[in-house]
C-alpha positions as CSV (number, residue, x, y, z in Angstrom):
1,E,0.1,-0.1,0.1
2,G,1.1,3.6,-0.7
3,G,-0.8,7.4,-1.2
4,V,0.3,10.0,-3.5
5,S,-0.4,13.7,-3.2
6,Y,-3.9,14.8,-4.3
7,A,-1.8,17.2,-7.2
8,S,-0.4,13.9,-8.5
9,N,-1.3,12.7,-12.1
10,L,-2.7,9.1,-11.4
11,E,-2.3,8.2,-15.1
12,Q,1.4,9.2,-14.4
13,V,1.4,7.0,-11.1
14,E,-0.2,4.2,-12.6
15,E,2.1,3.9,-15.4
16,V,5.3,4.5,-13.2
17,T,4.2,1.9,-10.7
18,L,3.5,-0.6,-12.8
19,G,6.7,-0.4,-15.2
20,V,8.6,-0.4,-11.6
21,A,6.6,-3.5,-10.9
22,R,7.6,-5.1,-13.7
23,E,10.7,-4.4,-13.8
24,V,11.3,-5.9,-10.0
25,L,9.2,-9.3,-11.0
26,Q,11.8,-9.9,-14.1
27,T,14.8,-9.0,-11.2
28,V,14.2,-9.8,-8.2
29,S,15.3,-13.7,-7.1
30,G,11.9,-15.4,-6.3
31,A,9.7,-13.2,-8.1
32,D,6.8,-14.8,-10.6
33,P,8.0,-13.2,-14.0
34,E,5.0,-14.0,-15.8
35,F,2.8,-12.5,-13.6
36,E,0.8,-8.9,-14.3
37,P,0.8,-6.9,-11.3
38,L,-1.8,-5.2,-10.5
39,L,-2.6,-1.1,-9.2
40,F,-6.1,-0.5,-7.6
41,F,-6.1,3.3,-6.5
42,Y,-8.9,2.6,-3.4
43,E,-9.2,6.0,-1.3
44,F,-9.5,9.6,-0.8
45,G,-7.8,9.6,2.5
46,E,-6.9,12.1,5.0
47,S,-3.7,13.5,3.0
48,N,-3.2,11.6,-0.1
49,I,-4.9,8.8,-2.6
50,G,-4.2,5.2,-1.5
51,F,-3.3,2.8,-3.9
52,R,-2.2,-1.3,-3.7
53,V,0.0,-2.9,-5.9
54,V,-0.5,-6.7,-6.2
55,L,2.8,-8.8,-6.8
56,R,3.5,-12.2,-7.0
57,A,6.4,-14.2,-5.5
58,F,7.0,-18.3,-5.3
59,S,6.8,-18.6,-1.7
60,F,5.9,-16.7,1.4
61,S,9.4,-16.1,2.4
62,D,10.1,-14.7,-1.0
63,S,7.4,-12.1,-0.8
64,S,9.5,-10.1,1.7
65,T,12.9,-10.1,-1.0
66,V,10.0,-9.0,-3.4
67,K,8.6,-6.3,-1.5
68,H,11.6,-5.0,-0.7
69,G,13.0,-4.5,-4.0
70,F,9.8,-3.3,-5.2
71,I,9.6,-0.4,-2.4
72,K,13.3,0.7,-2.9
73,A,12.9,0.7,-6.8
74,L,9.5,2.6,-6.6
75,H,11.1,4.9,-4.2
76,A,13.3,6.1,-6.6
77,K,11.8,6.0,-9.3
78,F,8.8,8.2,-7.7
79,A,12.0,10.7,-6.7
80,E,13.4,10.7,-10.6
81,T,10.0,11.5,-11.8
82,G,8.4,14.2,-9.4
83,I,5.7,11.9,-7.6
84,E,5.1,13.3,-4.3
85,M,4.1,10.4,-1.5
86,N,2.9,12.7,1.1
87,Y,3.4,12.9,5.0
88,P,-0.1,12.6,7.3
89,V,-1.0,16.3,7.4
90,R,-3.1,18.0,9.9
91,K,-4.6,21.2,9.2
92,I,-5.7,23.5,12.6
93,I,-8.2,26.0,12.5
94,G,-8.4,28.2,15.6
95,E,-10.6,30.7,17.1
96,K,-9.8,34.6,16.8
97,A,-9.0,36.5,19.8
98,K,-8.0,39.9,20.3
99,L,-4.5,39.7,22.4
100,H,-2.0,42.5,23.3
101,D,-4.0,44.5,20.9
102,H,-3.4,42.4,18.0
103,E,-6.0,39.7,16.6
104,E,-4.2,36.3,16.9
105,S,-5.4,32.8,16.1
106,I,-5.7,30.8,19.6
107,P,-5.7,27.1,19.0
108,H,-8.8,25.5,20.2
109,N,-9.0,22.5,22.5
110,L,-5.5,21.8,22.3
C-alpha cells in the first residue's frame, strides 16, 4: 500500500508504478516473472490518494525479498519522476481572539 499527493497525475502514477513492478518481477530473485502486476487506487485519504499494488512471489519467504526490492525501486523512481508521497498532514483551525491589541489565532482544545 502507498499513497500519493492529491496533486499527482494518477495516470502517471499508475504507469510508473506498474513499470517498476514489472521490472522487479523480472529481476528480483523469488518473484514470478510471468505474473502481470496490478494497481488499484482505493481511497481519498486524509492527506493522499491511496493505492495498492499486487505482485506475486513463488513462496511466502520470497515475498519479503520482492516487497523489499519493489519499495526501494518505487521510492527511487518516484523521486526521479517527481511523484510525491505525502506525509500525514493536519490543519488546525483556531478561534480568533484579541491579544495585546493584535488579532491572533488561538488554538482551540489543544
